[in-house]
C-alpha positions in Angstrom: -239.6 -190.0 -148.5 -242.4 -189.8 -150.4 -243.9 -187.5 -153.6 -246.6 -186.1 -151.2 -245.3 -181.9 -151.7 -245.0 -182.2 -154.9 -248.4 -181.4 -155.0 -248.3 -179.2 -152.2 -248.9 -175.3 -153.1 -245.6 -173.8 -152.1 -243.4 -171.8 -154.8 -239.8 -173.7 -154.7 -239.7 -175.6 -156.9 -238.1 -174.7 -159.9 -239.9 -174.7 -163.1 -243.0 -173.4 -161.1 -242.8 -168.9 -160.5 -244.5 -167.8 -157.4 -247.2 -165.9 -158.0 -248.4 -162.0 -156.5 -252.1 -160.9 -156.9 -251.5 -156.8 -155.7 -255.2 -155.9 -154.7 -256.5 -152.4 -153.7 -260.2 -150.9 -153.7 -260.4 -149.0 -157.9 -257.1 -151.1 -158.9 -255.9 -147.3 -160.2 -253.1 -146.4 -158.4 -251.5 -148.0 -155.3 -251.8 -152.3 -156.5 -250.9 -150.7 -160.2 -248.0 -149.6 -159.2 -246.6 -152.7 -157.2 -247.1 -155.1 -160.1 -245.2 -152.8 -162.2 -241.7 -152.0 -159.9 -242.8 -156.3 -159.3 -242.6 -156.8 -163.5 -240.0 -154.3 -163.6 -237.3 -155.6 -161.1 -238.5 -159.7 -160.6 -238.9 -160.1 -164.7 -240.4 -163.7 -165.5 -239.3 -164.4 -162.7 -242.0 -164.1 -161.3 -245.7 -163.6 -162.2 -247.3 -160.5 -161.8 -251.6 -159.4 -161.1 -253.2 -156.7 -159.9 -257.5 -156.1 -159.4 -259.8 -154.2 -157.6 -262.9 -155.0 -156.2 -264.4 -151.4 -157.6 -261.7 -150.9 -160.5 -262.1 -147.1 -161.5 -262.4 -146.2 -165.4 -258.6 -145.6 -166.2 -254.6 -145.4 -163.9 -254.8 -142.7 -162.4 -252.8 -140.0 -163.9 -250.8 -139.2 -161.9 -249.7 -142.4 -160.9 -248.8 -143.0 -164.6 -246.6 -140.2 -164.4 -244.8 -141.0 -162.1 -243.3 -143.7 -163.4 -242.6 -142.8 -165.8 -240.8 -140.8 -164.2 -238.2 -144.0 -162.6 -238.8 -145.0 -166.6 -241.8 -147.5 -166.4 -244.7 -147.0 -168.5 -248.5 -148.5 -167.2 -249.9 -145.9 -169.4 -251.3 -148.7 -171.4 -253.4 -150.4 -168.1 -255.8 -151.0 -167.5 -257.9 -151.9 -163.9 -258.9 -154.8 -163.1 -261.8 -156.2 -160.9 -260.4 -159.2 -158.2 -262.4 -162.0 -158.7 -261.7 -165.9 -156.8 -260.2 -166.7 -159.3 -256.7 -164.3 -160.0 -256.6 -165.3 -155.9 -256.6 -168.7 -156.0 -254.0 -168.7 -159.0 -251.5 -165.9 -157.0 -249.4 -167.4 -153.9 -249.0 -164.5 -153.0 -252.1 -161.5 -152.0 -251.0 -158.3 -150.9 -253.9 -156.1 -150.5 -252.5 -152.5 -149.6 -254.4 -151.2 -146.9 -257.6 -150.0 -148.0 -259.7 -152.1 -146.3 -259.7 -154.8 -149.6 -260.8 -158.3 -147.9 -259.6 -160.9 -150.0 -261.1 -164.6 -150.3 -259.1 -166.7 -148.3 -257.8 -169.9 -148.8 -255.7 -172.2 -147.2 -251.8 -172.3 -148.3 -252.2 -168.2 -150.1 -249.5 -166.3 -148.1 -251.6 -162.7 -147.0 -249.8 -159.4 -146.7 -251.6 -156.6 -146.4 -249.5 -153.2 -146.7 -250.7 -149.5 -145.3 -249.4 -147.1 -147.6 -251.7 -143.5 -148.6 -254.2 -143.5 -151.3 -252.8 -141.7 -153.8 -256.1 -140.7 -155.6 -256.8 -137.3 -155.8 -253.1 -136.6 -155.2 -250.7 -134.8 -157.8 -247.8 -136.4 -159.0 -245.6 -134.8 -156.5 -247.6 -136.9 -153.5 -247.5 -139.4 -155.2 -243.6 -140.0 -155.1 -243.2 -140.5 -151.8 -245.9 -143.2 -152.3 -244.1 -144.5 -155.6 -240.6 -145.2 -153.9 -242.4 -147.0 -150.5 -244.0 -149.4 -152.6 -241.0 -150.0 -154.5 -239.0 -150.8 -150.4 -241.8 -152.7 -149.8 -241.8 -154.9 -153.7 -238.2 -154.9 -152.8 -238.2 -156.9 -149.5 -241.2 -159.2 -151.3 -238.8 -160.5 -154.0 -235.9 -161.1 -151.6 -238.3 -163.5 -149.8 -239.9 -165.5 -152.7 -238.2 -164.8 -156.7 -233.9 -163.5 -155.2 -232.0 -163.6 -158.3 -230.1 -167.0 -159.9 -227.0 -167.6 -157.8 -228.8 -165.6 -154.3 -230.5 -167.0 -151.1 -233.4 -166.1 -149.6 
């Protein structure tokens, strides 16, 4: 056996946490909820990033309220611009069904989650989007960072 496997971009080494980048256009709704769910549910087992190609000035207030309802405070989050480095440094890049495209690098996993845009919607309309994102995030965690003592 050679050392070649240790230099690959695989995320199966104990010392390396998998990293996930969530992308939507404004980084003010779906990607913020996904990042918050992943941080909340996986803790320090996963490195979490979110960004958008045209970031808004603030996170959608209805999204902030919907997440507060489930005990997650994202009120201090600020939308961030998508950079090539953010994609390069992530193992998994998840777009949120909004037409944004990430730069493509070998060895990265790309997913596109088809989700309704919460922009301009009240908290009642955001709740089912929030809950769908949680389900998708739980599935992602099971694949890339199962709890210690379990297998993927």
